[in-house]
GUBA-442625 format. One record per residue (C-alpha): residue number from 1; x, y, z; residue in one letter. Coordinates in nm, 2 decimals, padded with zeros to 4 digits. Example, Ala and Ser with C-alpha at 12.3 -4.5 7.8 and 13.67 -1.06 7.14 Angstrom:
BEGIN
+-----+--------+--------+--------+------+
! seq !      u !      v !      w ! type !
+-----+--------+--------+--------+------+
!   1 !  01.23 ! -00.45 !  00.78 !    A !
!   2 !  01.37 ! -00.11 !  00.71 !    S !
+-----+--------+--------+--------+------+
//
This chain:
BEGIN
+-----+--------+--------+--------+------+
! seq !      u !      v !      w ! type !
+-----+--------+--------+--------+------+
!   1 !  02.39 ! -01.07 !  00.43 !    M !
!   2 !  02.41 ! -01.41 !  00.37 !    P !
!   3 !  02.64 ! -01.60 !  00.67 !    F !
!   4 !  02.93 ! -01.78 !  00.52 !    K !
!   5 !  03.03 ! -02.11 !  00.59 !    N !
!   6 !  03.38 ! -02.21 !  00.68 !    S !
!   7 !  03.33 ! -02.58 !  00.59 !    F !
!   8 !  03.20 ! -02.74 !  00.21 !    Q !
!   9 !  02.83 ! -02.90 !  00.23 !    L !
!  10 !  02.77 ! -03.22 !  00.07 !    P !
!  11 !  02.66 ! -03.22 ! -00.24 !    K !
!  12 !  02.30 ! -03.29 ! -00.19 !    F !
!  13 !  02.29 ! -03.08 !  00.10 !    L !
!  14 !  02.41 ! -02.79 ! -00.10 !    L !
!  15 !  02.15 ! -02.90 ! -00.40 !    L !
!  16 !  01.85 ! -02.83 ! -00.11 !    L !
!  17 !  02.05 ! -02.52 ! -00.01 !    A !
!  18 !  02.03 ! -02.37 ! -00.33 !    C !
!  19 !  01.68 ! -02.48 ! -00.37 !    F !
!  20 !  01.53 ! -02.31 ! -00.05 !    A !
!  21 !  01.70 ! -02.03 ! -00.16 !    T !
!  22 !  01.52 ! -02.03 ! -00.50 !    A !
!  23 !  01.22 ! -02.07 ! -00.32 !    L !
!  24 !  01.27 ! -01.75 ! -00.11 !    N !
!  25 !  01.42 ! -01.54 ! -00.38 !    T !
!  26 !  01.28 ! -01.16 ! -00.34 !    N !
!  27 !  00.96 ! -01.16 ! -00.45 !    A !
!  28 !  01.04 ! -00.80 ! -00.63 !    E !
!  29 !  01.23 ! -00.99 ! -00.89 !    N !
!  30 !  00.89 ! -01.16 ! -00.96 !    T !
!  31 !  00.54 ! -01.06 ! -01.03 !    N !
!  32 !  00.45 ! -01.11 ! -00.71 !    E !
!  33 !  00.58 ! -00.82 ! -00.50 !    F !
!  34 !  00.36 ! -00.63 ! -00.33 !    F !
!  35 !  00.44 ! -00.33 ! -00.13 !    P !
!  36 !  00.28 ! -00.36 !  00.23 !    I !
!  37 !  00.47 ! -00.11 !  00.45 !    M !
!  38 !  00.47 ! -00.02 !  00.84 !    A !
!  39 !  00.44 !  00.40 !  00.83 !    W !
!  40 !  00.74 !  00.32 !  01.13 !    N !
!  41 !  01.13 !  00.38 !  01.19 !    S !
!  42 !  01.18 !  00.02 !  01.29 !    P !
!  43 !  01.45 ! -00.11 !  01.58 !    P !
!  44 !  01.78 ! -00.22 !  01.43 !    A !
!  45 !  01.68 ! -00.60 !  01.57 !    D !
!  46 !  01.68 ! -00.87 !  01.36 !    L !
!  47 !  01.41 ! -01.03 !  01.54 !    A !
!  48 !  01.13 ! -00.76 !  01.51 !    T !
!  49 !  01.18 ! -00.73 !  01.17 !    L !
!  50 !  01.13 ! -01.10 !  01.12 !    K !
!  51 !  00.80 ! -01.05 !  01.28 !    K !
!  52 !  00.73 ! -00.78 !  01.06 !    M !
!  53 !  00.80 ! -00.95 !  00.80 !    R !
!  54 !  00.61 ! -01.27 !  00.93 !    E !
!  55 !  00.31 ! -01.01 !  00.99 !    C !
!  56 !  00.30 ! -01.04 !  00.59 !    G !
!  57 !  00.50 ! -00.66 !  00.56 !    L !
!  58 !  00.69 ! -00.63 !  00.31 !    T !
!  59 !  00.87 ! -00.32 !  00.32 !    V !
!  60 !  01.00 ! -00.24 !  00.70 !    A !
!  61 !  00.95 !  00.15 !  00.65 !    G !
!  62 !  01.24 !  00.41 !  00.71 !    F !
!  63 !  01.56 !  00.24 !  00.77 !    V !
!  64 !  01.93 !  00.41 !  00.82 !    S !
!  65 !  02.15 !  00.29 !  00.55 !    A !
!  66 !  02.37 !  00.07 !  00.80 !    K !
!  67 !  02.04 ! -00.10 !  00.86 !    N !
!  68 !  01.99 ! -00.22 !  00.56 !    L !
!  69 !  02.20 ! -00.54 !  00.59 !    D !
!  70 !  01.92 ! -00.65 !  00.83 !    L !
!  71 !  01.65 ! -00.58 !  00.67 !    C !
!  72 !  01.78 ! -00.80 !  00.35 !    E !
!  73 !  01.82 ! -01.08 !  00.65 !    Q !
!  74 !  01.43 ! -01.06 !  00.72 !    A !
!  75 !  01.30 ! -01.02 !  00.39 !    G !
!  76 !  01.21 ! -00.67 !  00.41 !    L !
!  77 !  01.27 ! -00.37 !  00.17 !    K !
!  78 !  01.31 ! -00.04 !  00.27 !    A !
!  79 !  01.31 !  00.34 !  00.23 !    L !
!  80 !  01.66 !  00.51 !  00.34 !    V !
!  81 !  01.58 !  00.81 !  00.59 !    S !
!  82 !  01.89 !  01.00 !  00.61 !    D !
!  83 !  01.95 !  01.40 !  00.64 !    P !
!  84 !  02.14 !  01.38 !  00.31 !    R !
!  85 !  01.82 !  01.35 !  00.13 !    V !
!  86 !  01.58 !  01.49 !  00.38 !    S !
!  87 !  01.73 !  01.75 !  00.57 !    D !
!  88 !  01.67 !  02.11 !  00.38 !    Y !
!  89 !  01.49 !  02.42 !  00.35 !    D !
!  90 !  01.29 !  02.29 !  00.08 !    W !
!  91 !  01.22 !  02.64 ! -00.02 !    K !
!  92 !  01.60 !  02.70 ! -00.07 !    N !
!  93 !  01.76 !  02.38 ! -00.19 !    V !
!  94 !  02.12 !  02.40 ! -00.37 !    D !
!  95 !  02.13 !  02.16 ! -00.59 !    E !
!  96 !  02.52 !  02.13 ! -00.63 !    K !
!  97 !  02.50 !  02.04 ! -00.26 !    V !
!  98 !  02.20 !  01.79 ! -00.28 !    A !
!  99 !  02.40 !  01.61 ! -00.55 !    R !
! 100 !  02.70 !  01.60 ! -00.35 !    K !
! 101 !  02.51 !  01.47 ! -00.02 !    N !
! 102 !  02.32 !  01.19 ! -00.27 !    L !
! 103 !  02.64 !  01.08 ! -00.44 !    K !
! 104 !  02.78 !  01.03 ! -00.05 !    G !
! 105 !  02.50 !  00.84 !  00.11 !    L !
! 106 !  02.46 !  00.62 ! -00.24 !    L !
! 107 !  02.80 !  00.54 ! -00.19 !    E !
! 108 !  02.73 !  00.41 !  00.17 !    E !
! 109 !  02.45 !  00.24 ! -00.01 !    V !
! 110 !  02.62 !  00.09 ! -00.23 !    G !
! 111 !  02.40 ! -00.19 ! -00.46 !    N !
! 112 !  02.20 ! -00.33 ! -00.20 !    S !
! 113 !  01.87 ! -00.48 ! -00.33 !    P !
! 114 !  01.71 ! -00.38 !  00.00 !    T !
! 115 !  01.66 ! -00.01 ! -00.14 !    V !
! 116 !  01.30 !  00.06 ! -00.25 !    Y !
! 117 !  01.33 !  00.43 ! -00.22 !    G !
! 118 !  01.48 !  00.76 ! -00.01 !    Y !
! 119 !  01.23 !  00.93 !  00.22 !    Y !
! 120 !  01.21 !  01.30 !  00.15 !    L !
! 121 !  00.88 !  01.44 !  00.36 !    R !
! 122 !  00.57 !  01.40 !  00.45 !    D !
! 123 !  00.26 !  01.62 !  00.44 !    E !
! 124 !  00.37 !  01.92 !  00.27 !    L !
! 125 !  00.24 !  02.20 !  00.11 !    S !
! 126 !  00.27 !  02.29 ! -00.24 !    A !
! 127 !  00.50 !  02.56 ! -00.18 !    E !
! 128 !  00.79 !  02.30 ! -00.10 !    L !
! 129 !  00.72 !  02.12 ! -00.44 !    F !
! 130 !  01.00 !  02.31 ! -00.65 !    P !
! 131 !  01.31 !  02.23 ! -00.37 !    G !
! 132 !  01.17 !  01.88 ! -00.30 !    L !
! 133 !  01.10 !  01.84 ! -00.69 !    G !
! 134 !  01.50 !  01.90 ! -00.76 !    K !
! 135 !  01.60 !  01.64 ! -00.48 !    M !
! 136 !  01.35 !  01.41 ! -00.69 !    S !
! 137 !  01.51 !  01.46 ! -00.98 !    R !
! 138 !  01.87 !  01.40 ! -00.84 !    L !
! 139 !  01.74 !  01.05 ! -00.74 !    I !
! 140 !  01.58 !  00.96 ! -01.06 !    R !
! 141 !  01.94 !  01.06 ! -01.21 !    E !
! 142 !  02.21 !  00.91 ! -00.97 !    L !
! 143 !  01.97 !  00.61 ! -00.81 !    A !
! 144 !  01.72 !  00.51 ! -01.14 !    P !
! 145 !  01.44 !  00.31 ! -01.01 !    G !
! 146 !  01.44 !  00.40 ! -00.69 !    K !
! 147 !  01.12 !  00.58 ! -00.53 !    W !
! 148 !  01.17 !  00.98 ! -00.41 !    P !
! 149 !  00.96 !  00.95 ! -00.14 !    Y !
! 150 !  00.70 !  01.21 ! -00.08 !    I !
! 151 !  00.35 !  01.17 !  00.12 !    N !
! 152 !  00.12 !  01.38 !  00.07 !    L !
! 153 ! -00.18 !  01.53 !  00.27 !    F !
! 154 ! -00.56 !  01.44 !  00.27 !    P !
! 155 ! -00.83 !  01.56 !  00.12 !    N !
! 156 ! -00.96 !  01.69 !  00.43 !    Y !
! 157 ! -00.64 !  01.94 !  00.48 !    A !
! 158 ! -00.74 !  02.30 !  00.49 !    T !
! 159 ! -00.66 !  02.52 !  00.21 !    P !
! 160 ! -00.39 !  02.66 !  00.37 !    K !
! 161 ! -00.20 !  02.38 !  00.43 !    Q !
! 162 ! -00.23 !  02.26 !  00.05 !    L !
! 163 ! -00.12 !  02.61 ! -00.07 !    D !
! 164 ! -00.37 !  02.55 ! -00.29 !    A !
! 165 ! -00.68 !  02.63 ! -00.40 !    S !
! 166 ! -00.83 !  02.29 ! -00.44 !    S !
! 167 ! -00.69 !  01.94 ! -00.38 !    Y !
! 168 ! -00.73 !  01.84 ! -00.76 !    T !
! 169 ! -00.50 !  02.16 ! -00.80 !    E !
! 170 ! -00.24 !  02.05 ! -00.52 !    Y !
! 171 ! -00.24 !  01.72 ! -00.70 !    L !
! 172 ! -00.16 !  01.88 ! -01.05 !    E !
! 173 !  00.13 !  02.06 ! -00.88 !    K !
! 174 !  00.27 !  01.76 ! -00.72 !    F !
! 175 !  00.28 !  01.62 ! -01.05 !    N !
! 176 !  00.40 !  01.90 ! -01.25 !    D !
! 177 !  00.69 !  02.01 ! -01.00 !    L !
! 178 !  00.80 !  01.65 ! -00.86 !    C !
! 179 !  00.74 !  01.45 ! -01.16 !    Q !
! 180 !  00.68 !  01.14 ! -00.89 !    P !
! 181 !  00.72 !  00.77 ! -00.99 !    T !
! 182 !  00.44 !  00.68 ! -00.70 !    I !
! 183 !  00.18 !  00.84 ! -00.55 !    L !
! 184 !  00.12 !  00.84 ! -00.19 !    S !
! 185 ! -00.14 !  01.02 !  00.06 !    Y !
! 186 ! -00.26 !  00.93 !  00.41 !    D !
! 187 ! -00.62 !  00.94 !  00.50 !    H !
! 188 ! -00.76 !  00.82 !  00.86 !    Y !
! 189 ! -01.15 !  00.73 !  00.84 !    A !
! 190 ! -01.21 !  00.51 !  01.11 !    L !
! 191 ! -01.38 !  00.76 !  01.40 !    M !
! 192 ! -01.46 !  00.66 !  01.76 !    D !
! 193 ! -01.80 !  00.71 !  01.72 !    D !
! 194 ! -01.86 !  00.41 !  01.45 !    G !
! 195 ! -01.88 !  00.63 !  01.13 !    T !
! 196 ! -01.63 !  00.66 !  00.85 !    L !
! 197 ! -01.49 !  01.05 !  00.79 !    R !
! 198 ! -01.66 !  01.23 !  00.49 !    D !
! 199 ! -01.46 !  01.23 !  00.21 !    G !
! 200 ! -01.29 !  00.84 !  00.24 !    Y !
! 201 ! -01.44 !  00.76 ! -00.09 !    W !
! 202 ! -01.35 !  01.12 ! -00.26 !    Q !
! 203 ! -01.00 !  01.09 ! -00.17 !    N !
! 204 ! -01.00 !  00.77 ! -00.33 !    L !
! 205 ! -01.14 !  00.89 ! -00.64 !    E !
! 206 ! -00.92 !  01.19 ! -00.66 !    Q !
! 207 ! -00.59 !  00.96 ! -00.60 !    M !
! 208 ! -00.71 !  00.68 ! -00.88 !    R !
! 209 ! -00.79 !  00.97 ! -01.12 !    D !
! 210 ! -00.44 !  01.16 ! -01.08 !    S !
! 211 ! -00.27 !  00.84 ! -01.08 !    A !
! 212 ! -00.46 !  00.73 ! -01.43 !    R !
! 213 ! -00.41 !  01.08 ! -01.57 !    K !
! 214 ! -00.05 !  01.06 ! -01.55 !    H !
! 215 !  00.05 !  00.68 ! -01.53 !    H !
! 216 !  00.12 !  00.66 ! -01.20 !    L !
! 217 !  00.06 !  00.34 ! -00.91 !    P !
! 218 ! -00.05 !  00.49 ! -00.62 !    F !
! 219 ! -00.02 !  00.38 ! -00.22 !    W !
! 220 ! -00.29 !  00.46 !  00.06 !    N !
! 221 ! -00.13 !  00.52 !  00.37 !    I !
! 222 ! -00.39 !  00.35 !  00.60 !    V !
! 223 ! -00.50 !  00.41 !  00.97 !    L !
! 224 ! -00.40 !  00.09 !  01.21 !    A !
! 225 ! -00.39 !  00.25 !  01.55 !    V !
! 226 ! -00.66 !  00.46 !  01.76 !    A !
! 227 ! -00.55 !  00.81 !  01.85 !    H !
! 228 ! -00.70 !  01.16 !  01.91 !    F !
! 229 ! -01.06 !  01.07 !  01.80 !    N !
! 230 ! -00.99 !  00.77 !  01.58 !    Y !
! 231 ! -01.13 !  00.44 !  01.68 !    R !
! 232 ! -00.91 !  00.11 !  01.77 !    E !
! 233 ! -00.92 ! -00.06 !  01.45 !    P !
! 234 ! -01.09 ! -00.43 !  01.41 !    T !
! 235 ! -01.01 ! -00.69 !  01.17 !    G !
! 236 ! -01.31 ! -00.58 !  00.96 !    A !
! 237 ! -01.19 ! -00.23 !  00.97 !    D !
! 238 ! -00.83 ! -00.35 !  00.84 !    L !
! 239 ! -01.02 ! -00.55 !  00.55 !    R !
! 240 ! -01.21 ! -00.27 !  00.46 !    F !
! 241 ! -00.93 ! -00.01 !  00.43 !    E !
! 242 ! -00.73 ! -00.26 !  00.26 !    V !
! 243 ! -00.95 ! -00.40 ! -00.01 !    Y !
! 244 ! -01.12 ! -00.07 ! -00.10 !    S !
! 245 ! -00.79 !  00.05 ! -00.18 !    T !
! 246 ! -00.71 ! -00.21 ! -00.40 !    L !
! 247 ! -01.03 ! -00.21 ! -00.56 !    A !
! 248 ! -00.96 !  00.15 ! -00.66 !    Y !
! 249 ! -00.67 !  00.02 ! -00.81 !    G !
! 250 ! -00.40 !  00.10 ! -00.54 !    G !
! 251 ! -00.09 ! -00.07 ! -00.58 !    R !
! 252 !  00.05 ! -00.02 ! -00.22 !    G !
! 253 ! -00.01 ! -00.01 !  00.17 !    I !
! 254 !  00.12 !  00.14 !  00.44 !    A !
! 255 !  00.01 !  00.14 !  00.80 !    Y !
! 256 ! -00.01 !  00.39 !  01.04 !    F !
! 257 !  00.16 !  00.28 !  01.22 !    T !
! 258 !  00.28 ! -00.08 !  01.33 !    Y !
! 259 !  00.45 !  00.01 !  01.64 !    F !
! 260 !  00.23 !  00.23 !  01.90 !    A !
! 261 !  00.40 !  00.58 !  01.99 !    P !
! 262 !  00.48 !  00.58 !  02.34 !    Q !
! 263 !  00.23 !  00.90 !  02.35 !    V !
! 264 ! -00.10 !  01.01 !  02.41 !    G !
! 265 ! -00.41 !  00.83 !  02.36 !    N !
! 266 ! -00.25 !  00.59 !  02.09 !    Y !
! 267 ! -00.32 !  00.24 !  02.17 !    R !
! 268 ! -00.44 ! -00.07 !  01.96 !    M !
! 269 ! -00.14 ! -00.10 !  01.72 !    A !
! 270 !  00.00 ! -00.43 !  01.62 !    A !
! 271 !  00.26 ! -00.37 !  01.86 !    I !
! 272 !  00.17 ! -00.19 !  02.17 !    D !
! 273 !  00.43 !  00.04 !  02.39 !    Q !
! 274 !  00.55 ! -00.27 !  02.53 !    F !
! 275 !  00.66 ! -00.46 !  02.24 !    G !
! 276 !  00.36 ! -00.68 !  02.25 !    N !
! 277 !  00.14 ! -00.82 !  02.00 !    E !
! 278 ! -00.18 ! -00.67 !  02.00 !    T !
! 279 ! -00.51 ! -00.85 !  01.87 !    A !
! 280 ! -00.42 ! -00.58 !  01.56 !    T !
! 281 ! -00.15 ! -00.77 !  01.48 !    W !
! 282 ! -00.34 ! -01.11 !  01.39 !    R !
! 283 ! -00.58 ! -00.93 !  01.19 !    A !
! 284 ! -00.31 ! -00.71 !  01.02 !    M !
! 285 ! -00.12 ! -01.02 !  00.94 !    Q !
! 286 ! -00.46 ! -01.20 !  00.80 !    N !
! 287 ! -00.53 ! -00.92 !  00.56 !    V !
! 288 ! -00.17 ! -00.90 !  00.48 !    N !
! 289 ! -00.15 ! -01.27 !  00.38 !    L !
! 290 ! -00.45 ! -01.22 !  00.18 !    Q !
! 291 ! -00.30 ! -00.97 ! -00.03 !    V !
! 292 !  00.01 ! -01.17 ! -00.07 !    A !
! 293 ! -00.22 ! -01.44 ! -00.24 !    K !
! 294 ! -00.39 ! -01.19 ! -00.45 !    L !
! 295 ! -00.06 ! -01.02 ! -00.55 !    A !
! 296 !  00.06 ! -01.20 ! -00.86 !    P !
! 297 ! -00.33 ! -01.14 ! -01.05 !    T !
! 298 ! -00.37 ! -00.79 ! -00.89 !    L !
! 299 ! -00.02 ! -00.66 ! -01.02 !    L !
! 300 ! -00.12 ! -00.77 ! -01.45 !    A !
! 301 ! -00.46 ! -00.59 ! -01.39 !    L !
! 302 ! -00.53 ! -00.24 ! -01.51 !    E !
! 303 ! -00.83 ! -00.02 ! -01.32 !    S !
! 304 ! -01.09 !  00.07 ! -01.58 !    E !
! 305 ! -01.39 !  00.18 ! -01.33 !    R !
! 306 ! -01.56 !  00.17 ! -01.03 !    V !
! 307 ! -01.86 !  00.23 ! -00.87 !    Y !
! 308 ! -02.09 !  00.15 ! -00.58 !    H !
! 309 ! -02.43 ! -00.01 ! -00.46 !    F !
! 310 ! -02.64 !  00.08 ! -00.19 !    G !
! 311 ! -02.52 !  00.41 ! -00.05 !    T !
! 312 ! -02.33 !  00.60 ! -00.35 !    V !
! 313 ! -02.13 !  00.87 ! -00.17 !    P !
! 314 ! -02.07 !  01.19 ! -00.32 !    E !
! 315 ! -01.88 !  01.20 ! -00.58 !    G !
! 316 ! -01.90 !  00.83 ! -00.71 !    S !
! 317 ! -02.03 !  00.66 ! -00.92 !    L !
! 318 ! -02.32 !  00.39 ! -00.97 !    K !
! 319 ! -02.36 !  00.08 ! -01.20 !    A !
! 320 ! -02.46 !  00.18 ! -01.52 !    N !
! 321 ! -02.45 !  00.03 ! -01.90 !    E !
! 322 ! -02.06 !  00.02 ! -01.86 !    A !
! 323 ! -02.02 ! -00.14 ! -01.59 !    T !
! 324 ! -01.93 ! -00.54 ! -01.55 !    L !
! 325 ! -02.18 ! -00.57 ! -01.28 !    V !
! 326 ! -02.56 ! -00.46 ! -01.35 !    K !
! 327 ! -02.67 ! -00.50 ! -00.99 !    S !
! 328 ! -02.58 ! -00.61 ! -00.64 !    L !
! 329 ! -02.83 ! -00.59 ! -00.36 !    E !
! 330 ! -02.67 ! -00.44 ! -00.03 !    G !
! 331 ! -02.39 ! -00.16 !  00.10 !    D !
! 332 ! -02.10 ! -00.33 ! -00.19 !    F !
! 333 ! -01.84 ! -00.15 ! -00.40 !    M !
! 334 ! -01.68 ! -00.28 ! -00.73 !    A !
! 335 ! -01.39 ! -00.17 ! -00.91 !    G !
! 336 ! -01.36 ! -00.31 ! -01.28 !    D !
! 337 ! -01.00 ! -00.44 ! -01.45 !    F !
! 338 ! -00.85 ! -00.57 ! -01.74 !    K !
! 339 ! -00.62 ! -00.85 ! -01.71 !    H !
! 340 ! -00.32 ! -00.81 ! -01.90 !    E !
! 341 ! -00.43 ! -01.10 ! -02.12 !    D !
! 342 ! -00.76 ! -00.91 ! -02.24 !    E !
! 343 ! -00.97 ! -01.06 ! -01.97 !    S !
! 344 ! -01.20 ! -00.92 ! -01.73 !    Q !
! 345 ! -01.18 ! -00.91 ! -01.34 !    Y !
! 346 ! -01.41 ! -00.73 ! -01.11 !    V !
! 347 ! -01.34 ! -00.68 ! -00.71 !    L !
! 348 ! -01.59 ! -00.63 ! -00.53 !    I !
! 349 ! -01.63 ! -00.48 ! -00.14 !    V !
! 350 ! -01.88 ! -00.51 !  00.12 !    N !
! 351 ! -01.86 ! -00.19 !  00.27 !    K !
! 352 ! -02.02 ! -00.31 !  00.61 !    D !
! 353 ! -01.79 ! -00.32 !  00.88 !    V !
! 354 ! -02.01 ! -00.49 !  01.11 !    V !
! 355 ! -02.24 ! -00.75 !  00.95 !    R !
! 356 ! -02.17 ! -01.01 !  00.68 !    S !
! 357 ! -02.37 ! -01.00 !  00.33 !    H !
! 358 ! -02.46 ! -01.24 !  00.08 !    Y !
! 359 ! -02.28 ! -01.12 ! -00.24 !    C !
! 360 ! -02.50 ! -01.25 ! -00.56 !    N !
! 361 ! -02.43 ! -00.98 ! -00.85 !    P !
! 362 ! -02.59 ! -00.95 ! -01.17 !    T !
! 363 ! -02.41 ! -00.89 ! -01.46 !    F !
! 364 ! -02.45 ! -00.71 ! -01.80 !    Q !
! 365 ! -02.38 ! -01.01 ! -02.02 !    K !
! 366 ! -02.41 ! -01.38 ! -01.96 !    E !
! 367 ! -02.02 ! -01.53 ! -01.84 !    W !
! 368 ! -01.97 ! -01.89 ! -01.90 !    G !
! 369 ! -01.82 ! -01.91 ! -01.61 !    H !
! 370 ! -01.75 ! -01.70 ! -01.31 !    I !
! 371 ! -01.48 ! -01.77 ! -01.08 !    Q !
! 372 ! -01.26 ! -01.63 ! -00.76 !    M !
! 373 ! -00.91 ! -01.57 ! -00.69 !    V !
! 374 ! -00.93 ! -01.76 ! -00.32 !    S !
! 375 ! -00.72 ! -01.53 ! -00.09 !    P !
! 376 ! -00.64 ! -01.83 !  00.09 !    Y !
! 377 ! -00.47 ! -02.00 ! -00.15 !    T !
! 378 ! -00.40 ! -01.77 ! -00.45 !    G !
! 379 ! -00.58 ! -02.00 ! -00.69 !    E !
! 380 ! -00.90 ! -01.98 ! -00.92 !    L !
! 381 ! -01.22 ! -02.16 ! -00.77 !    T !
! 382 ! -01.60 ! -02.16 ! -00.84 !    D !
! 383 ! -01.75 ! -01.82 ! -00.70 !    F !
! 384 ! -02.09 ! -02.01 ! -00.59 !    S !
! 385 ! -02.19 ! -02.14 ! -00.22 !    G !
! 386 ! -02.10 ! -02.07 !  00.07 !    E !
! 387 ! -01.80 ! -01.83 ! -00.13 !    Q !
! 388 ! -02.08 ! -01.61 ! -00.23 !    K !
! 389 ! -02.09 ! -01.46 !  00.21 !    W !
! 390 ! -01.85 ! -01.17 !  00.27 !    L !
! 391 ! -01.73 ! -01.11 !  00.61 !    A !
! 392 ! -01.77 ! -00.72 !  00.72 !    P !
! 393 ! -01.47 ! -00.52 !  00.49 !    G !
! 394 ! -01.39 ! -00.84 !  00.29 !    Q !
! 395 ! -01.34 ! -00.81 ! -00.09 !    G !
! 396 ! -01.37 ! -01.10 ! -00.35 !    V !
! 397 ! -01.16 ! -01.08 ! -00.67 !    L !
! 398 ! -01.39 ! -01.24 ! -00.93 !    L !
! 399 ! -01.26 ! -01.33 ! -01.31 !    K !
! 400 ! -01.54 ! -01.34 ! -01.56 !    L !
! 401 ! -01.51 ! -01.63 ! -01.87 !    K !
+-----+--------+--------+--------+------+
//
């Protein structure tokens, strides 16, 4: 919470303070707030939270009600984690008890502007949807505008885990029984043999289709720490995961994980087991800051279609007469968007996480002017010359005029 001074500021200094406050107004009050979350429960330490904000994160993760003021001081939103909303036998939820518990929590939270939503459950089978749906409805009723956070399995979960005959059925059951305000899933695809897990692109297609059908935004929780047989993430890997999600119309990113767990073979998270920054921290910060510059434009765009060049994954589309880009030499993918002012945009991603490639698209029609939204300034600049070289995993957002 803001500190209260015991003395009166001179008028000039007061004006400067007001100006600084205006500059630092929480971005959620503008069209620039793009949720980027650490999939962790951060410690109750202001310096650590400020370091997370410095990394470009905008949502702290899962936080107790008593620590919301620390998140506010650090400039972070948070998902409230509390047994009064998450600790239930989801097959047998007493709605009266749940309502009473939620009211108690909401009284404690008050009107904190830090609250982005309330954590309910991660990676669950469809048999739990009815119970979770009850709590979701209560949150929508008693805390309108806040997200009843439920994260879904990836498409490589087994039918037994899903409690559904297919992933599409799983998503439909979730939408029907929980009526979510946001779709969220995780998919860890960076394998330690250098390959991309089969199904990565298909999962993006499935989530995008479900989000469009039900008029919802979707989040992708991406890999940011080596463990099991997943590789140590590089800067190119993080760019690839983030930009491919954005090209599919994703409206939220979460990193699993920001803090390295003190177990097994977990390594190279942004913060290691000793509390030190790793090379992953710098790479994560860089791509997060790029998203922040693109956010004012991204949040005004509506996804229209997604397609691939070079290697076309199973279940994905290649360029056709309806796509904005007609041809593009190399292993790229693209997402077409319409801006709320009716102008056209395309986000092109270099799918190669090892090599840079020259991005020289041919379009279906002649455009008078092609500009890119700079990921370093957020301003429009000509897409020509050296701007056409994309780093491994890099994306470029083009405006077609």
